[in-house]
HTML snippet that shows the backbone in 3Dmol.js (N, CA, C, O; Angstrom):
<script src="https://3Dmol.org/build/3Dmol-min.js"></script>
<div id="view" style="width:600px;height:400px;position:relative"></div>
<script>
const pdb = `
ATOM      1  N   UNK A   1      13.966  -6.872 -11.695  1.00  0.00           N
ATOM      2  CA  UNK A   1      13.406  -7.966 -10.844  1.00  0.00           C
ATOM      3  C   UNK A   1      12.987  -9.262 -11.518  1.00  0.00           C
ATOM      4  O   UNK A   1      13.265 -10.423 -11.218  1.00  0.00           O
ATOM      5  N   UNK A   2      12.089  -8.662 -12.716  1.00  0.00           N
ATOM      6  CA  UNK A   2      11.560  -9.956 -13.415  1.00  0.00           C
ATOM      7  C   UNK A   2      12.648 -10.690 -14.339  1.00  0.00           C
ATOM      8  O   UNK A   2      12.583 -11.892 -14.595  1.00  0.00           O
ATOM      9  N   UNK A   3      13.771  -9.736 -14.868  1.00  0.00           N
ATOM     10  CA  UNK A   3      14.606 -10.668 -15.593  1.00  0.00           C
ATOM     11  C   UNK A   3      15.378 -11.581 -14.543  1.00  0.00           C
ATOM     12  O   UNK A   3      15.572 -12.738 -14.915  1.00  0.00           O
ATOM     13  N   UNK A   4      15.737 -11.307 -13.577  1.00  0.00           N
ATOM     14  CA  UNK A   4      16.330 -12.234 -12.393  1.00  0.00           C
ATOM     15  C   UNK A   4      15.384 -13.285 -12.492  1.00  0.00           C
ATOM     16  O   UNK A   4      15.759 -14.342 -12.999  1.00  0.00           O
ATOM     17  N   UNK A   5      14.080 -13.151 -12.042  1.00  0.00           N
ATOM     18  CA  UNK A   5      13.125 -14.263 -11.774  1.00  0.00           C
ATOM     19  C   UNK A   5      13.274 -15.233 -13.179  1.00  0.00           C
ATOM     20  O   UNK A   5      13.329 -16.462 -13.173  1.00  0.00           O
ATOM     21  N   UNK A   6      13.322 -14.370 -14.350  1.00  0.00           N
ATOM     22  CA  UNK A   6      13.280 -15.461 -15.446  1.00  0.00           C
ATOM     23  C   UNK A   6      13.929 -16.356 -15.375  1.00  0.00           C
ATOM     24  O   UNK A   6      13.585 -17.492 -15.702  1.00  0.00           O
ATOM     25  N   UNK A   7      15.438 -15.903 -14.754  1.00  0.00           N
ATOM     26  CA  UNK A   7      16.611 -17.054 -14.581  1.00  0.00           C
ATOM     27  C   UNK A   7      16.545 -17.971 -14.099  1.00  0.00           C
ATOM     28  O   UNK A   7      17.412 -18.797 -14.383  1.00  0.00           O
ATOM     29  N   UNK A   8      15.680 -18.277 -13.284  1.00  0.00           N
ATOM     30  CA  UNK A   8      15.135 -19.562 -12.320  1.00  0.00           C
ATOM     31  C   UNK A   8      14.868 -20.739 -13.296  1.00  0.00           C
ATOM     32  O   UNK A   8      14.544 -20.483 -14.456  1.00  0.00           O
ATOM     33  N   UNK A   9      15.000 -22.081 -12.847  1.00  0.00           N
ATOM     34  CA  UNK A   9      14.796 -22.898 -13.884  1.00  0.00           C
ATOM     35  C   UNK A   9      13.075 -22.891 -13.930  1.00  0.00           C
ATOM     36  O   UNK A   9      12.327 -22.430 -13.068  1.00  0.00           O
ATOM     37  N   UNK A  10      12.680 -23.587 -15.290  1.00  0.00           N
ATOM     38  CA  UNK A  10      10.894 -23.385 -15.427  1.00  0.00           C
ATOM     39  C   UNK A  10      10.551 -24.568 -14.519  1.00  0.00           C
ATOM     40  O   UNK A  10       9.344 -24.709 -14.320  1.00  0.00           O
ATOM     41  N   UNK A  11      11.455 -25.541 -13.866  1.00  0.00           N
ATOM     42  CA  UNK A  11      10.763 -26.214 -12.641  1.00  0.00           C
ATOM     43  C   UNK A  11      10.745 -25.908 -11.427  1.00  0.00           C
ATOM     44  O   UNK A  11      10.365 -26.708 -10.573  1.00  0.00           O
ATOM     45  N   UNK A  12      11.149 -24.711 -11.155  1.00  0.00           N
ATOM     46  CA  UNK A  12      11.355 -24.091 -10.085  1.00  0.00           C
ATOM     47  C   UNK A  12       9.815 -23.683  -9.501  1.00  0.00           C
ATOM     48  O   UNK A  12       9.071 -23.007 -10.211  1.00  0.00           O
ATOM     49  N   UNK A  13       9.398 -24.133  -8.182  1.00  0.00           N
ATOM     50  CA  UNK A  13       8.178 -23.422  -7.631  1.00  0.00           C
ATOM     51  C   UNK A  13       8.160 -22.126  -7.227  1.00  0.00           C
ATOM     52  O   UNK A  13       9.139 -21.835  -6.540  1.00  0.00           O
ATOM     53  N   UNK A  14       7.342 -21.197  -7.424  1.00  0.00           N
ATOM     54  CA  UNK A  14       7.340 -19.637  -7.408  1.00  0.00           C
ATOM     55  C   UNK A  14       5.975 -19.286  -6.520  1.00  0.00           C
ATOM     56  O   UNK A  14       4.836 -19.714  -6.706  1.00  0.00           O
ATOM     57  N   UNK A  15       6.409 -18.455  -5.590  1.00  0.00           N
ATOM     58  CA  UNK A  15       5.460 -18.101  -4.844  1.00  0.00           C
ATOM     59  C   UNK A  15       5.288 -16.655  -4.769  1.00  0.00           C
ATOM     60  O   UNK A  15       6.198 -15.940  -4.351  1.00  0.00           O
ATOM     61  N   UNK A  16       3.907 -16.083  -5.242  1.00  0.00           N
ATOM     62  CA  UNK A  16       3.804 -14.600  -5.435  1.00  0.00           C
ATOM     63  C   UNK A  16       3.158 -14.218  -4.158  1.00  0.00           C
ATOM     64  O   UNK A  16       2.165 -14.800  -3.721  1.00  0.00           O
ATOM     65  N   UNK A  17       3.840 -13.065  -3.476  1.00  0.00           N
ATOM     66  CA  UNK A  17       3.031 -12.440  -2.332  1.00  0.00           C
ATOM     67  C   UNK A  17       2.619 -11.133  -2.837  1.00  0.00           C
ATOM     68  O   UNK A  17       3.271 -10.096  -2.954  1.00  0.00           O
ATOM     69  N   UNK A  18       1.386 -11.401  -3.115  1.00  0.00           N
ATOM     70  CA  UNK A  18       0.899  -9.949  -3.375  1.00  0.00           C
ATOM     71  C   UNK A  18       0.977  -8.763  -2.253  1.00  0.00           C
ATOM     72  O   UNK A  18       0.832  -8.881  -1.037  1.00  0.00           O
ATOM     73  N   UNK A  19       1.204  -7.788  -2.883  1.00  0.00           N
ATOM     74  CA  UNK A  19       1.554  -6.658  -1.996  1.00  0.00           C
ATOM     75  C   UNK A  19       2.807  -6.696  -1.307  1.00  0.00           C
ATOM     76  O   UNK A  19       2.913  -5.740  -0.540  1.00  0.00           O
ATOM     77  N   UNK A  20       3.894  -7.543  -1.309  1.00  0.00           N
ATOM     78  CA  UNK A  20       4.999  -7.285  -0.851  1.00  0.00           C
ATOM     79  C   UNK A  20       6.184  -6.870  -1.686  1.00  0.00           C
ATOM     80  O   UNK A  20       5.885  -6.579  -2.844  1.00  0.00           O
ATOM     81  N   UNK A  21       7.290  -6.787  -1.412  1.00  0.00           N
ATOM     82  CA  UNK A  21       8.325  -6.077  -1.993  1.00  0.00           C
ATOM     83  C   UNK A  21       9.793  -6.607  -1.419  1.00  0.00           C
ATOM     84  O   UNK A  21       9.946  -7.020  -0.269  1.00  0.00           O
ATOM     85  N   UNK A  22      10.782  -6.528  -2.358  1.00  0.00           N
ATOM     86  CA  UNK A  22      12.086  -7.077  -1.857  1.00  0.00           C
ATOM     87  C   UNK A  22      12.543  -6.624  -0.668  1.00  0.00           C
ATOM     88  O   UNK A  22      13.125  -7.434   0.054  1.00  0.00           O
ATOM     89  N   UNK A  23      12.392  -5.389  -0.268  1.00  0.00           N
ATOM     90  CA  UNK A  23      12.934  -4.751   1.047  1.00  0.00           C
ATOM     91  C   UNK A  23      12.283  -5.428   2.169  1.00  0.00           C
ATOM     92  O   UNK A  23      12.923  -5.570   3.211  1.00  0.00           O
ATOM     93  N   UNK A  24      10.979  -5.898   2.067  1.00  0.00           N
ATOM     94  CA  UNK A  24      10.576  -6.352   3.407  1.00  0.00           C
ATOM     95  C   UNK A  24      10.624  -7.883   3.451  1.00  0.00           C
ATOM     96  O   UNK A  24       9.979  -8.557   4.254  1.00  0.00           O
ATOM     97  N   UNK A  25      11.553  -8.430   2.392  1.00  0.00           N
ATOM     98  CA  UNK A  25      11.767  -9.979   2.284  1.00  0.00           C
ATOM     99  C   UNK A  25      12.538 -10.510   3.524  1.00  0.00           C
ATOM    100  O   UNK A  25      12.231 -11.499   4.190  1.00  0.00           O
ATOM    101  N   UNK A  26      13.537  -9.723   3.706  1.00  0.00           N
ATOM    102  CA  UNK A  26      14.479  -9.788   4.718  1.00  0.00           C
ATOM    103  C   UNK A  26      14.918  -8.663   5.407  1.00  0.00           C
ATOM    104  O   UNK A  26      16.036  -8.640   5.921  1.00  0.00           O
ATOM    105  N   UNK A  27      14.102  -7.677   5.469  1.00  0.00           N
ATOM    106  CA  UNK A  27      14.100  -6.378   6.192  1.00  0.00           C
ATOM    107  C   UNK A  27      15.413  -5.963   5.663  1.00  0.00           C
ATOM    108  O   UNK A  27      16.327  -5.997   6.487  1.00  0.00           O
ATOM    109  N   UNK A  28      15.748  -5.527   4.305  1.00  0.00           N
ATOM    110  CA  UNK A  28      16.658  -4.783   3.768  1.00  0.00           C
ATOM    111  C   UNK A  28      16.649  -3.306   3.867  1.00  0.00           C
ATOM    112  O   UNK A  28      15.607  -2.768   4.240  1.00  0.00           O
ATOM    113  N   UNK A  29      17.623  -2.629   3.593  1.00  0.00           N
ATOM    114  CA  UNK A  29      17.559  -0.912   3.578  1.00  0.00           C
ATOM    115  C   UNK A  29      16.921  -0.638   2.217  1.00  0.00           C
ATOM    116  O   UNK A  29      16.709  -1.611   1.493  1.00  0.00           O
ATOM    117  N   UNK A  30      16.645   0.391   1.860  1.00  0.00           N
ATOM    118  CA  UNK A  30      16.015   0.802   0.579  1.00  0.00           C
ATOM    119  C   UNK A  30      16.648  -0.249  -0.726  1.00  0.00           C
ATOM    120  O   UNK A  30      17.748  -0.801  -0.765  1.00  0.00           O
ATOM    121  N   UNK A  31      15.661  -0.284  -1.623  1.00  0.00           N
ATOM    122  CA  UNK A  31      16.371  -1.057  -2.850  1.00  0.00           C
ATOM    123  C   UNK A  31      15.774  -0.273  -4.215  1.00  0.00           C
ATOM    124  O   UNK A  31      14.587  -0.034  -4.438  1.00  0.00           O
ATOM    125  N   UNK A  32      16.720   0.000  -4.911  1.00  0.00           N
ATOM    126  CA  UNK A  32      16.214   0.766  -6.053  1.00  0.00           C
ATOM    127  C   UNK A  32      14.839  -0.302  -6.687  1.00  0.00           C
ATOM    128  O   UNK A  32      14.607  -1.484  -6.434  1.00  0.00           O
ATOM    129  N   UNK A  33      14.108   0.663  -7.577  1.00  0.00           N
ATOM    130  CA  UNK A  33      13.298  -0.404  -8.260  1.00  0.00           C
ATOM    131  C   UNK A  33      12.339  -1.172  -7.294  1.00  0.00           C
ATOM    132  O   UNK A  33      11.621  -2.036  -7.797  1.00  0.00           O
ATOM    133  N   UNK A  34      12.272  -0.958  -6.088  1.00  0.00           N
ATOM    134  CA  UNK A  34      11.502  -2.003  -5.527  1.00  0.00           C
ATOM    135  C   UNK A  34      10.361  -2.001  -5.031  1.00  0.00           C
ATOM    136  O   UNK A  34       9.945  -2.889  -4.287  1.00  0.00           O
ATOM    137  N   UNK A  35       9.533  -0.711  -5.487  1.00  0.00           N
ATOM    138  CA  UNK A  35       8.177  -0.424  -5.268  1.00  0.00           C
ATOM    139  C   UNK A  35       7.773  -0.242  -4.038  1.00  0.00           C
ATOM    140  O   UNK A  35       8.556  -0.514  -3.128  1.00  0.00           O
ATOM    141  N   UNK A  36       6.554   0.222  -3.766  1.00  0.00           N
ATOM    142  CA  UNK A  36       5.689   0.128  -2.372  1.00  0.00           C
ATOM    143  C   UNK A  36       4.994  -0.725  -2.146  1.00  0.00           C
ATOM    144  O   UNK A  36       4.079  -1.046  -2.905  1.00  0.00           O
ATOM    145  N   UNK A  37       5.311  -1.435  -0.802  1.00  0.00           N
ATOM    146  CA  UNK A  37       4.627  -2.735  -0.241  1.00  0.00           C
ATOM    147  C   UNK A  37       3.107  -2.086  -0.090  1.00  0.00           C
ATOM    148  O   UNK A  37       2.970  -0.881   0.123  1.00  0.00           O
ATOM    149  N   UNK A  38       2.179  -2.824  -0.196  1.00  0.00           N
ATOM    150  CA  UNK A  38       0.749  -2.777   0.073  1.00  0.00           C
ATOM    151  C   UNK A  38       0.538  -3.515   1.375  1.00  0.00           C
ATOM    152  O   UNK A  38      -0.594  -3.394   1.842  1.00  0.00           O
ATOM    153  N   UNK A  39       1.360  -4.225   2.028  1.00  0.00           N
ATOM    154  CA  UNK A  39       1.531  -5.195   3.095  1.00  0.00           C
ATOM    155  C   UNK A  39       2.287  -4.889   4.300  1.00  0.00           C
ATOM    156  O   UNK A  39       3.118  -3.982   4.243  1.00  0.00           O
ATOM    157  N   UNK A  40       2.128  -5.449   5.250  1.00  0.00           N
ATOM    158  CA  UNK A  40       3.384  -4.833   6.206  1.00  0.00           C
ATOM    159  C   UNK A  40       4.317  -6.055   6.166  1.00  0.00           C
ATOM    160  O   UNK A  40       3.995  -7.152   5.709  1.00  0.00           O
ATOM    161  N   UNK A  41       5.336  -5.787   6.620  1.00  0.00           N
ATOM    162  CA  UNK A  41       6.554  -6.524   6.557  1.00  0.00           C
ATOM    163  C   UNK A  41       6.315  -8.019   7.270  1.00  0.00           C
ATOM    164  O   UNK A  41       6.666  -9.128   6.866  1.00  0.00           O
ATOM    165  N   UNK A  42       5.628  -7.657   8.415  1.00  0.00           N
ATOM    166  CA  UNK A  42       5.298  -8.848   9.071  1.00  0.00           C
ATOM    167  C   UNK A  42       4.309  -9.784   8.238  1.00  0.00           C
ATOM    168  O   UNK A  42       4.582 -10.978   8.114  1.00  0.00           O
ATOM    169  N   UNK A  43       3.296  -9.304   7.735  1.00  0.00           N
ATOM    170  CA  UNK A  43       2.598 -10.109   6.812  1.00  0.00           C
ATOM    171  C   UNK A  43       3.252 -11.007   5.807  1.00  0.00           C
ATOM    172  O   UNK A  43       3.033 -12.210   5.665  1.00  0.00           O
ATOM    173  N   UNK A  44       4.043 -10.298   5.163  1.00  0.00           N
ATOM    174  CA  UNK A  44       5.078 -10.837   4.178  1.00  0.00           C
ATOM    175  C   UNK A  44       5.629 -11.877   4.425  1.00  0.00           C
ATOM    176  O   UNK A  44       5.427 -12.934   3.827  1.00  0.00           O
ATOM    177  N   UNK A  45       6.756 -11.620   5.774  1.00  0.00           N
ATOM    178  CA  UNK A  45       7.265 -12.411   6.328  1.00  0.00           C
ATOM    179  C   UNK A  45       6.904 -13.766   6.569  1.00  0.00           C
ATOM    180  O   UNK A  45       7.511 -14.804   6.302  1.00  0.00           O
ATOM    181  N   UNK A  46       5.506 -13.519   7.274  1.00  0.00           N
ATOM    182  CA  UNK A  46       4.723 -14.672   7.421  1.00  0.00           C
ATOM    183  C   UNK A  46       4.170 -15.583   6.528  1.00  0.00           C
ATOM    184  O   UNK A  46       4.040 -16.790   6.727  1.00  0.00           O
ATOM    185  N   UNK A  47       3.808 -14.874   5.403  1.00  0.00           N
ATOM    186  CA  UNK A  47       3.584 -15.784   4.174  1.00  0.00           C
ATOM    187  C   UNK A  47       4.978 -16.550   3.850  1.00  0.00           C
ATOM    188  O   UNK A  47       4.999 -17.752   3.587  1.00  0.00           O
ATOM    189  N   UNK A  48       6.307 -15.620   3.899  1.00  0.00           N
ATOM    190  CA  UNK A  48       7.537 -16.395   3.309  1.00  0.00           C
ATOM    191  C   UNK A  48       7.539 -17.694   4.054  1.00  0.00           C
ATOM    192  O   UNK A  48       7.496 -18.827   3.574  1.00  0.00           O
ATOM    193  N   UNK A  49       7.602 -17.294   5.447  1.00  0.00           N
ATOM    194  CA  UNK A  49       7.389 -18.623   6.493  1.00  0.00           C
ATOM    195  C   UNK A  49       6.555 -19.950   5.848  1.00  0.00           C
ATOM    196  O   UNK A  49       6.975 -21.052   5.494  1.00  0.00           O
ATOM    197  N   UNK A  50       5.219 -19.381   5.850  1.00  0.00           N
ATOM    198  CA  UNK A  50       4.108 -20.421   5.402  1.00  0.00           C
ATOM    199  C   UNK A  50       4.884 -20.931   4.088  1.00  0.00           C
ATOM    200  O   UNK A  50       5.254 -22.091   4.267  1.00  0.00           O
ATOM    201  N   UNK A  51       5.123 -20.602   3.255  1.00  0.00           N
ATOM    202  CA  UNK A  51       5.327 -21.353   2.104  1.00  0.00           C
ATOM    203  C   UNK A  51       6.881 -21.837   1.959  1.00  0.00           C
ATOM    204  O   UNK A  51       7.208 -22.432   0.932  1.00  0.00           O
ATOM    205  N   UNK A  52       7.727 -21.612   2.869  1.00  0.00           N
ATOM    206  CA  UNK A  52       8.860 -22.529   3.160  1.00  0.00           C
ATOM    207  C   UNK A  52       8.363 -23.719   3.687  1.00  0.00           C
ATOM    208  O   UNK A  52       8.436 -24.814   3.129  1.00  0.00           O
ATOM    209  N   UNK A  53       7.789 -23.457   4.913  1.00  0.00           N
ATOM    210  CA  UNK A  53       7.017 -24.695   5.385  1.00  0.00           C
ATOM    211  C   UNK A  53       6.747 -25.898   4.806  1.00  0.00           C
ATOM    212  O   UNK A  53       7.173 -27.032   5.023  1.00  0.00           O
ATOM    213  N   UNK A  54       5.646 -25.267   3.720  1.00  0.00           N
ATOM    214  CA  UNK A  54       4.705 -26.119   2.829  1.00  0.00           C
ATOM    215  C   UNK A  54       5.934 -26.926   1.948  1.00  0.00           C
ATOM    216  O   UNK A  54       6.014 -28.137   1.742  1.00  0.00           O
ATOM    217  N   UNK A  55       6.991 -25.691   1.438  1.00  0.00           N
ATOM    218  CA  UNK A  55       7.961 -26.544   0.586  1.00  0.00           C
ATOM    219  C   UNK A  55       8.716 -27.778   1.381  1.00  0.00           C
ATOM    220  O   UNK A  55       8.789 -28.919   0.925  1.00  0.00           O
ATOM    221  N   UNK A  56       9.202 -27.405   2.503  1.00  0.00           N
ATOM    222  CA  UNK A  56       9.888 -28.259   3.095  1.00  0.00           C
ATOM    223  C   UNK A  56       8.947 -29.697   3.493  1.00  0.00           C
ATOM    224  O   UNK A  56       9.366 -30.827   3.242  1.00  0.00           O
ATOM    225  N   UNK A  57       7.747 -29.451   4.086  1.00  0.00           N
ATOM    226  CA  UNK A  57       6.916 -30.585   4.244  1.00  0.00           C
ATOM    227  C   UNK A  57       6.701 -31.470   2.867  1.00  0.00           C
ATOM    228  O   UNK A  57       6.543 -32.691   2.897  1.00  0.00           O
ATOM    229  N   UNK A  58       6.712 -30.836   1.885  1.00  0.00           N
ATOM    230  CA  UNK A  58       6.434 -31.773   0.636  1.00  0.00           C
ATOM    231  C   UNK A  58       7.740 -32.304   0.515  1.00  0.00           C
ATOM    232  O   UNK A  58       7.778 -33.534   0.538  1.00  0.00           O
ATOM    233  N   UNK A  59       8.712 -31.776   0.405  1.00  0.00           N
ATOM    234  CA  UNK A  59      10.303 -32.191  -0.121  1.00  0.00           C
ATOM    235  C   UNK A  59      10.286 -33.422   1.062  1.00  0.00           C
ATOM    236  O   UNK A  59      10.232 -34.572   0.626  1.00  0.00           O
ATOM    237  N   UNK A  60      10.317 -33.283   2.130  1.00  0.00           N
ATOM    238  CA  UNK A  60      10.611 -34.453   3.217  1.00  0.00           C
ATOM    239  C   UNK A  60       9.545 -35.714   2.712  1.00  0.00           C
ATOM    240  O   UNK A  60       9.841 -36.908   2.662  1.00  0.00           O
ATOM    241  N   UNK A  61       8.179 -35.077   2.344  1.00  0.00           N
ATOM    242  CA  UNK A  61       7.555 -36.527   2.085  1.00  0.00           C
ATOM    243  C   UNK A  61       8.003 -36.893   0.941  1.00  0.00           C
ATOM    244  O   UNK A  61       7.644 -38.049   0.717  1.00  0.00           O
ATOM    245  N   UNK A  62       8.626 -36.451   0.098  1.00  0.00           N
ATOM    246  CA  UNK A  62       9.130 -37.125  -0.958  1.00  0.00           C
ATOM    247  C   UNK A  62      10.398 -37.772  -0.929  1.00  0.00           C
ATOM    248  O   UNK A  62      10.631 -38.848  -1.480  1.00  0.00           O
ATOM    249  N   UNK A  63      11.253 -37.063  -0.244  1.00  0.00           N
ATOM    250  CA  UNK A  63      12.553 -37.527  -0.386  1.00  0.00           C
ATOM    251  C   UNK A  63      13.496 -38.370   0.749  1.00  0.00           C
ATOM    252  O   UNK A  63      14.602 -38.900   0.647  1.00  0.00           O
ATOM    253  N   UNK A  64      12.592 -38.250   1.817  1.00  0.00           N
ATOM    254  CA  UNK A  64      13.223 -38.684   3.193  1.00  0.00           C
ATOM    255  C   UNK A  64      12.279 -39.663   3.853  1.00  0.00           C
ATOM    256  O   UNK A  64      11.169 -39.328   4.266  1.00  0.00           O
ATOM    257  N   UNK A  65      12.755 -40.859   3.933  1.00  0.00           N
ATOM    258  CA  UNK A  65      12.243 -41.813   4.453  1.00  0.00           C
ATOM    259  C   UNK A  65      11.813 -42.199   5.895  1.00  0.00           C
ATOM    260  O   UNK A  65      11.293 -43.293   6.112  1.00  0.00           O
TER     261      UNK A  65
END
`;
const viewer = $3Dmol.createViewer("view");
viewer.addModel(pdb, "pdb");
viewer.setStyle({}, {cartoon: {color: "spectrum"}});
viewer.zoomTo();
viewer.render();
</script>
């Protein structure tokens, strides 16, 4: 997963969700090398939603008149 992450442009914003894993990101089935989540799927998805709203708000303030 780190290798795929490293393919993102250096200018990309990244949000680390401590305790989350790939499976809970979108309620996937088991993912090889996923690791064990230490937070609930609901908490992880709430953090993803909050980061998405923050990004959208910032983007809109910069690029939408």
